[in-house]
N, C-alpha and C positions, 0 to 999 in steps of 0.2 A: 918848411921850405918857403921861400919868398920868391914870387914871380918877378922876372925881369924881362924886358922886351927890347927889340931893336927897331926903334922908330919913334916918331913924335907922339903917336897915339896908340893905345892898346885896343886893338879891334881884331876880329876874326881875320886870319890870314897874315897878321903881323908876326914875324918870327919871335918866339918867346921861349923861356926856359925857367929853371929854378935854381936858387942858391940856398945853401944852408945858413944858419945863424952866424957862422964864422966867415961867410962870404965865399965859400968854396962852391964851385959849380957842381950841382948834383944832376941836373938835366940840362944839357947844353942847348943853346939856341939852335933850332933846326931839327932836333931829334923828332919832334912832333909838329904837326901842321899848326896846332894852336893849343895853348894851355888856358883852360877856362878858369881855374881856381886861382885867386890872388895869393892866398897863404894856405899852405897845407900843414896842418898839425897832425891829423890822422889820415885824411883822405882828400883826394882832389880828382878833377876830371880833365882829360886832355883829348885831343883829336889826333888819331893816327894818320900819318901821311899817306900811306899807300891805299888804305881802304876808306878813309873818312869816318871810321867807327869812333864813337866816343868810348874811351876806356877809363875805368876807375884805377887810380894808383894810390899806393900808401906813401907815408913820409920818407920811405927809402927808395921811391920811384919804382917799386915792384908793381907790375900790372896785375890787377885783381880780377876784373871781369869787364864785359862790355855793358855799357849803360844804354838802355833803349833810347833811340833817337825819336823825339817828338817835337813837332813845330820847328824843325831844323836845329834843334839843340838838345841838351840832355833832358830826359823825362823829368817832369815836375814832381817834387816831393809832396805827397798827400798823406795825411795821417802819419807823418814821420817816415814814410817809405817811398821808394821809387823803384821802377822796374829795371831789371837787369836781364841779360841773356848769356847763357853758357850752353854750348853744344846745341844750339837751336831751340832751347827751352827757356821759358820765362820764370823768373823768381823775383824776389824783392830784397833790397838792401836798405839800411838806414843811413843817416847823414854822416855817420862815422865810418862808412864803408864796410860795415859788418853785414854779411848775408844773414837775413832774418828768416826768409822763406827760400829754401833751396830751389834752384831752377828745375822745374819738372812739368810745367804746363806748356801746352802748344801755343796758347794765347792767354793773355791776362790784361784785364782792364785796370786802370788805376784805382786806388782805394777812394772810397767816398763814405764818410761817417763810419770808418773802421770796417768796411766791407768791400771786398773786391770780387768781381766776377771773373772766373777762370774756366778753362776747358782743356781737356786732353785731346779733343778732336776739332781741328780748325784748319781751314785752308786760307793762306795769306796770299792775296792777289795784289800786285802793284797796279795803281791807277792814278794817272795824272799827279805825280809827285807825292803820292800818299799810298796808304795800304787799305785794302778792304779785307775785313776778317769775316769769313763765312763759316759758320758752324752751328751745331746745336749741342745739346747736353752741357750747357754752361751751368756752373754752380757757384755758390758763394763761399768765401773763406774769410776768416778774421785776420787781424794783423799778426797773429802767431802761425797762420797757415792751417788752422783747424777748419774743417768743413762745417759749414753751418747747415743744420738739418731742418730748416724752416721752409 
């Protein structure tokens, strides 16, 4: 799918949508608040109108999961993975939109040198346009979701 928009410039808030390679409208302008991804071959990101959540969609516009919002945009990809949320739990997906680590953690930090810190016990508190994560019992996982026992 190829992004199109209604306006002079493509920026957050400008109505946008997606066409297929034949020029047929797949995602009409206005369905979502904003479409982040310019071209969707397998996976793209959009902003839901009602909630402001960033969602991952596939090439058929099926909604796959919520992408964790960081710095007012989608989570950064680190070591090939970014954080996702399903049913209030964190997991990780790759740049093709494939869930690599199922959402099962209460909190998860991004990967750094192929290691992420995660926990099953965490309190998330909003504070001045950001979140504070309070918890103990953090542990390390690798990019396949295996617990690192070091």
